[in-house]
C-alpha positions as CSV (number, residue, x, y, z in Angstrom):
1,M,11.5,-15.9,8.0
2,N,11.8,-17.1,4.7
3,K,15.1,-16.2,3.3
4,E,13.9,-16.4,-0.2
5,T,11.0,-14.2,0.2
6,G,11.9,-12.0,2.9
7,E,9.6,-10.0,5.1
8,T,8.0,-6.6,5.6
9,V,10.0,-4.2,8.0
10,G,7.4,-2.1,9.4
11,A,9.1,1.0,8.5
12,V,6.8,2.9,5.8
13,N,3.9,5.1,6.8
14,F,1.1,6.3,4.4
15,I,-1.6,8.7,4.7
16,R,1.1,11.5,5.8
17,S,-0.2,14.7,7.5
18,E,1.3,17.9,6.5
19,Q,1.4,18.8,10.4
20,S,3.3,15.7,11.4
21,P,6.5,14.4,10.2
22,M,5.1,10.8,10.4
23,G,2.1,9.1,8.7
24,L,-1.3,7.9,10.1
25,F,-0.7,4.3,9.4
26,R,2.3,2.3,9.0
27,I,2.9,-1.3,7.2
28,A,3.2,-4.2,10.1
29,S,6.8,-5.7,10.2
30,G,7.1,-9.4,9.8
31,V,4.6,-10.3,7.0
32,P,6.0,-12.5,4.3
33,C,6.4,-10.1,1.1
34,D,5.1,-12.6,-1.4
35,Y,1.7,-12.5,0.8
36,A,2.2,-8.6,1.0
37,L,2.7,-8.2,-2.7
38,E,-0.5,-10.5,-3.4
39,Q,-2.3,-8.0,-1.2
40,A,-1.2,-4.9,-2.9
41,S,-2.1,-6.4,-6.2
42,T,-5.7,-6.9,-5.0
43,V,-5.8,-3.8,-3.8
44,L,-4.5,-2.2,-6.6
45,G,-7.5,-4.0,-8.5
46,C,-9.9,-2.0,-6.4
47,V,-8.2,1.2,-7.4
48,H,-8.6,0.1,-11.0
49,K,-12.2,-0.3,-10.5
50,L,-13.0,2.7,-8.4
51,I,-11.2,5.1,-11.0
52,Q,-13.4,3.6,-13.8
53,A,-16.7,3.8,-11.7
54,G,-15.7,7.5,-10.5
55,L,-14.9,8.8,-13.7
56,V,-18.2,7.3,-15.5
57,D,-20.5,8.4,-12.7
58,E,-18.3,11.6,-11.9
59,D,-18.1,10.7,-8.3
60,G,-15.2,12.2,-6.8
61,D,-15.5,10.2,-3.6
62,M,-15.0,7.2,-5.3
63,I,-11.7,9.0,-6.9
64,W,-10.4,9.9,-3.7
65,A,-10.8,6.4,-2.2
66,A,-8.8,5.1,-5.1
67,F,-6.3,8.0,-4.3
68,Y,-5.7,6.6,-0.5
69,L,-6.1,3.0,-1.7
70,S,-3.3,3.6,-4.2
71,E,-1.1,5.2,-1.3
72,F,-1.7,2.0,1.0
73,A,-0.7,0.1,-2.0
74,K,2.4,1.8,-2.6
75,A,3.4,1.5,1.2
76,I,3.2,-2.2,1.0
77,V,5.3,-2.2,-2.1
78,D,8.1,0.1,-0.6
79,D,7.7,-1.9,2.7
80,V,8.4,-5.3,0.6
81,N,11.4,-3.7,-1.2
82,L,13.0,-2.8,2.1
83,G,12.3,-6.0,3.4
84,L,13.9,-7.8,0.1
85,K,16.9,-5.6,0.9
86,T,17.7,-6.7,4.1
87,T,17.6,-10.4,3.5
């Protein structure tokens, strides 16, 4: 592990169910934090484009896709934060 950048801990779930206390997906542990943040940034760029297209085209499916992708990106950032606190 790189002590300067840390690694993801694999503790954050996303796409949570109201019927279950855990999420459908979880961030993988052991990913270098700098790489994980780079991927979160890429996902957020896609979210931005989906929201723009969804609003212009009045396409609810694009907005829902953006919603789920933003939750995914947030989970990455939250898990990175936990990883950085443990180094």
